RODO-2510 file (C-alpha; in nm, 4 decimals, decimal comma):
residues 103
     n   res          X          Y          Z
     1     m     3,6671     5,6185     1,9929
     2     a     3,9113     5,8886     1,8902
     3     f     3,8698     5,8192     1,5146
     4     t     3,6125     5,9395     1,2680
     5     p     3,6181     5,7982     0,9131
     6     l     3,5863     6,0431     0,6255
     7     h     3,3390     6,0442     0,3369
     8     d     3,1845     5,6997     0,2626
     9     r     3,4253     5,4996     0,4830
    10     v     3,3222     5,2884     0,7828
    11     v     3,5071     5,1314     1,0703
    12     v     3,4169     4,7672     1,1345
    13     r     3,4931     4,5290     1,4223
    14     r     3,5065     4,1669     1,3101
    15     v     3,2654     3,9314     1,4857
    16     q     3,4295     3,6028     1,5972
    17     s     3,2681     3,2927     1,4598
    18     d     3,1992     2,9642     1,6431
    19     e     3,5062     2,7558     1,7329
    20     k     3,3285     2,4232     1,6743
    21     t     3,1883     2,2645     1,3622
    22     a     2,8319     2,1370     1,3458
    23     g     2,9670     1,7905     1,4249
    24     g     3,1357     1,9119     1,7406
    25     l     3,4974     1,9284     1,6153
    26     i     3,7036     2,2125     1,7613
    27     i     3,8677     2,4315     1,4980
    28     p     4,2225     2,5404     1,5828
    29     d     4,3132     2,9119     1,5416
    30     s     4,5564     2,8291     1,2616
    31     a     4,2787     2,6705     1,0482
    32     k     4,0167     2,9432     1,1058
    33     e     3,9296     3,1866     0,8319
    34     k     3,8845     3,5496     0,9265
    35     p     3,5123     3,6125     0,9505
    36     a     3,3474     3,8257     0,6914
    37     e     3,0886     3,9472     0,9367
    38     g     3,1273     4,2497     1,1618
    39     e     2,9730     4,5280     1,3569
    40     i     2,9883     4,8875     1,2442
    41     v     3,1788     5,0996     1,4967
    42     a     3,1836     5,4371     1,3165
    43     v     3,0496     5,5772     0,9931
    44     g     3,1666     5,8756     0,7854
    45     a     2,9341     6,1577     0,6822
    46     g     2,8904     6,0125     0,3321
    47     a     3,0218     6,0751    -0,0151
    48     r     2,9256     6,3660    -0,2372
    49     d     2,7594     6,3479    -0,5721
    50     e     2,8628     6,5479    -0,8813
    51     a     2,6524     6,8424    -0,7687
    52     g     2,8248     6,8484    -0,4251
    53     n     2,5282     6,7135    -0,2328
    54     r     2,6044     6,4662     0,0366
    55     i     2,4882     6,1081    -0,0121
    56     a     2,3802     5,9716     0,3294
    57     p     2,5267     5,6305     0,4219
    58     d     2,2952     5,3305     0,4396
    59     v     2,4611     5,1871     0,7504
    60     k     2,4954     5,3191     1,1028
    61     a     2,6985     5,2395     1,4130
    62     g     2,5851     4,9142     1,5685
    63     d     2,4651     4,7498     1,2450
    64     r     2,5808     4,3879     1,1885
    65     v     2,7105     4,3539     0,8287
    66     l     2,8587     4,1040     0,5793
    67     f     3,1586     4,2225     0,3729
    68     g     3,3951     4,0766     0,1173
    69     k     3,6654     3,8373     0,2384
    70     w     3,9467     4,0736     0,1315
    71     s     3,7659     4,3984     0,1987
    72     g     3,9070     4,6840     0,4005
    73     t     4,2417     4,7822     0,5578
    74     e     4,3337     4,6379     0,8942
    75     v     4,4320     4,8988     1,1513
    76     q     4,4758     4,9196     1,5283
    77     i     4,2864     5,1961     1,7027
    78     d     4,2990     5,2226     2,0807
    79     g     4,4700     4,8796     2,0951
    80     e     4,1822     4,7136     1,9037
    81     e     4,2093     4,5515     1,5584
    82     l     3,9538     4,7072     1,3264
    83     l     3,8861     4,7327     0,9533
    84     i     3,8395     5,0596     0,7579
    85     m     3,6523     5,0072     0,4310
    86     k     3,4348     5,1879     0,1892
    87     e     3,0652     5,1484     0,2367
    88     s     3,0435     4,9861    -0,1116
    89     d     3,2525     4,6935     0,0180
    90     i     2,9619     4,5988     0,2530
    91     m     2,7328     4,3403     0,0959
    92     g     2,4394     4,3730     0,3328
    93     i     2,3046     4,4282     0,6830
    94     i     2,2152     4,1269     0,9007
    95     t     1,8767     4,1668     1,0656
    96     g     1,6580     3,9405     1,2753
    97     a     1,7306     3,6624     1,5264
    98     k     2,0978     3,6137     1,4411
    99     a     2,1874     3,9723     1,4854
   100     a     1,9871     3,9951     1,8134
   101     k     2,1509     3,6786     1,9465
   102     a     2,5039     3,8093     1,8897
   103     a     2,4299     4,1523     2,0446
***
């Protein structure tokens, strides 16, 4: 990727959700909500505290994360739709079987 986020910003690729409900109904594209789950593509070096020391980010490239529904700014980089958001917009890192299954 030819883009590196600055400070405490991260680049996130949305992860597509299932197209069927638990009952087997197919959800049309027009009725789908944008997923609030994604994979970290790139991470900035981190913010600085008042003393000028760098605060290391808690996430790294490849992490599966949950973020707020309206978080981030949608951009196109290398023809791919991605989100740029502050690390503080991320609610948590997904670990375990679900993250391994999607990878």
